[in-house]
C-alpha positions in Angstrom: -40.8 -9.3 -35.6 -38.7 -6.6 -34.0 -39.2 -4.8 -30.7 -41.0 -1.9 -32.4 -43.6 -4.2 -34.0 -42.4 -3.9 -37.6 -41.4 -6.7 -39.9 -37.7 -5.6 -39.7 -35.2 -8.2 -38.5 -35.0 -8.5 -34.7 -32.6 -6.2 -32.9 -29.5 -8.2 -32.1 -28.3 -7.9 -28.5 -24.9 -9.0 -27.1 -25.0 -9.9 -23.5 -21.6 -9.8 -21.6 -21.7 -11.2 -18.1 -19.4 -13.5 -16.2 -22.3 -15.3 -14.4 -23.8 -18.1 -16.4 -27.2 -17.9 -14.7 -27.4 -14.1 -15.5 -26.4 -14.7 -19.1 -29.0 -17.4 -19.4 -31.8 -15.4 -17.8 -31.1 -12.3 -19.8 -30.8 -14.3 -23.0 -34.2 -15.9 -22.3 -35.8 -12.6 -21.5 -34.4 -11.0 -24.7 -35.6 -13.9 -26.9 -39.1 -13.7 -25.2 -39.1 -10.0 -26.1 -38.4 -10.8 -29.8 -34.7 -9.9 -29.8 -31.8 -12.0 -31.1 -29.4 -12.5 -28.3 -25.8 -13.7 -28.2 -24.0 -14.3 -24.9 -20.3 -13.8 -23.9 -18.7 -14.9 -20.6 -16.3 -12.0 -20.5 -15.5 -8.6 -22.0 -12.3 -10.0 -23.7 -14.3 -12.8 -25.2 -16.8 -10.3 -26.7 -14.0 -8.0 -28.0 -12.1 -11.0 -29.5 -15.3 -12.2 -31.2 -15.7 -8.7 -32.9 -12.0 -8.7 -33.9 -12.4 -12.2 -35.6 -15.5 -11.2 -37.6 -18.5 -11.8 -35.4 -21.5 -9.8 -36.4 -21.6 -6.5 -34.6 -24.7 -6.4 -32.4 -27.2 -3.5 -32.5 -27.0 -3.1 -28.7 -24.8 -4.3 -25.9 -26.0 -5.4 -22.4 -22.9 -5.1 -20.2 -22.3 -6.2 -16.7 -20.4 -3.6 -14.7 -18.6 -6.0 -12.4 -16.6 -8.8 -14.0 -13.2 -10.2 -13.2 -10.2 -9.4 -15.5 -12.1 -6.7 -17.5 -14.9 -4.6 -15.9 -17.8 -3.3 -17.9 -16.1 0.2 -17.8 -12.9 -1.3 -19.2 -14.9 -3.1 -22.0 -16.6 0.2 -22.9 -13.4 2.1 -22.9 -11.7 -0.6 -25.1 -14.5 -0.4 -27.6 -14.2 3.4 -27.8 -10.4 3.1 -28.2 -11.0 0.7 -31.1 -13.6 3.0 -32.7 -16.4 0.6 -32.2 -19.7 2.4 -31.6 -22.4 0.1 -30.1 -25.2 1.5 -27.9 -24.2 0.0 -24.5 -26.5 -0.6 -21.6 -24.6 -1.2 -18.4 -26.3 -3.0 -15.5 -25.1 -3.2 -11.9 -26.2 -3.3 -8.3 -24.1 -0.1 -7.8 -26.4 2.9 -7.7 -23.7 5.4 -6.7 -23.9 8.6 -8.7 -20.1 8.7 -9.3 -20.2 5.1 -10.8 -23.0 6.1 -13.1 -21.1 9.3 -14.1 -18.0 7.3 -15.0 -20.0 5.1 -17.3 -21.8 8.0 -19.0 -18.4 9.8 -19.4 -17.1 6.7 -21.2 -20.0 6.7 -23.6 -22.6 4.2 -22.4 -26.1 4.9 -23.5 -27.9 3.8 -20.4 -27.2 2.6 -16.8 -29.6 0.2 -15.1 -29.6 -1.0 -11.5 -30.4 -4.6 -10.7 -32.8 -6.3 -10.6 -34.0 -5.5 -14.1 -37.7 -5.9 -15.0 -38.5 -7.0 -18.6 -40.6 -4.0 -19.2 -37.8 -1.7 -18.1 -35.2 -3.5 -20.2 -37.3 -3.3 -23.4 -38.0 0.4 -22.8 -34.4 1.2 -22.4 -33.4 -0.9 -25.4 -36.0 0.9 -27.5 -34.8 4.3 -26.2 -31.1 3.7 -26.9 -31.8 2.3 -30.3 -33.8 5.3 -31.5 -31.7 8.2 -30.3 -28.3 9.5 -31.3 -25.6 8.9 -28.8 -23.0 11.5 -27.7 -19.4 10.7 -28.0 -17.6 9.6 -24.9 -15.8 12.3 -23.0 -12.6 10.3 -22.8 -12.0 9.5 -26.5 -8.8 8.0 -27.8 -6.1 10.6 -28.7 -6.4 12.2 -32.0 -3.0 10.9 -33.1 -4.1 7.3 -32.5 -4.8 5.3 -35.6 -8.5 4.7 -36.3 -9.2 0.9 -36.4 -12.5 -0.6 -37.4 -13.5 -4.1 -36.5 
C-alpha cells in the first residue's frame, strides 16, 4: 500500500546521508510508513547509482551537511544533469539564507532536525502531489541535455 492509502506501488524514497545511524533510522521510519527506501552514504554514491542504471526514486531525502559533496551540491548536480526528483533537504541549520539557497536550487521542501514521522510523511505527500518550480540557477541553455 502507498502513503496515500491506494493500492498503487509504494513511493520509492532515496535517503542520502553520511551518518549510518541517520540512514538506518530514516530507512526504518520510511518503511514503517509504507514507503520503499534505498540508502546512500554520499551524494556521489547516489549520483553514480543513477548514472549506472539504478531506478530513479520518486522522492529524495537529502542531508544538507555531508563531507565531499553537500546536499546543495548534490541538488545542483542533479539539476545540471537534467534529473528532476522532488528533493526534501533536512538539516539542523534553520537560517533563512540557507533555506533560500536550497529553494533557489530547486528543492521541494526544507526540514529542520529533529524530524517527526508525521511531519515527514506530510511533507512527502505534499511534494509528491504538487508541481515543482524549476530551480533559479538552471544549467546554461547551451549545455547539452543529459538524461540518466
